[in-house]
C-alpha angles and dihedrals in degrees: 000000000000114000120191111235098233097263088127084080089063096070122172094225094249096314118125118196124193117242088227093056089045090056088053092048091057090044089054124337089208089071088063092044094049092048102042107022102032092035096232104143111178114178116214115246112267107255105197089179091067091048088054093046091051093047094052090044088054093048092051092054096040104035106011138247097294090061089048090050092054091051094052094041090051088056095050094083091105141096093210105121093203092054091044091053090050092048087053088055088051092051088049089055092049090050090051088057099049093119094051116115111216117234136196086220094079122102134175139212096005113180115210134174134186121187089190093056094038089232140119128173146163107233107211093206140002117197122184089342095308127114113244132198124194128226110205120192093350121138106245090204092068087092131214121053102245120248095248091061093048089052089050091052090047092051090051092048091051091050089049091050091053096045100044099029095230137109114267105190101165142043131194133234112191126193095216098201094058100022088233111147137190124208112220118203114227096221126188085247093056090046094052090046089053092056093044089055091044091056092042088055093047090049089047092051092048099045098034094232138077110262096228144022114299122189116218115238110207092199089061093045091055092057096041123114088213097051093111093048102039116112093186102066 
């Protein structure tokens, strides 16, 4: 029988935070301060290529590579070289997943909310009951999965537990271009850390300042959409 782990006692006092915002807060709290306290809301550019990569990736896992091939071949009736090059990339992804067995237990873009947890989130993919995040065009040899993505998986796992009333002890990170995947254990330590960051984020949004010393990372700043509007760097 599923037993909740007592996290309902750690309520967010009516505040609900998105798992995706929590990930950004762990990456850099000043993104959240700039967006919600300073009112600078910069929407990332719409990257239709990533949407297409995700959709083909989902079709592979849900319906199989033959279905994915049909989708790509149907789109090849064009003379646009940019599109043709992108379709070539899609075909390479399909080839990398030739050994994948499709499953009906695959779902995409699942929205879940828990007032008790103080969390909401849109899980890009659930495979065999496990939350899955996709790495597109990321070198898998870079090593360790960063903490902010582990926190994101943990938040998704917690939401699934409360929605489905079952234990979710692992999440999946998949390097889509090669089909290599890593199974990340959602440990008690990671769960506790997720809630610590969640409460730090709520305190930050209420007070307008980060509750502890934070060291600026210039490498993060250089890649940040808010770098020209951030007063904290």
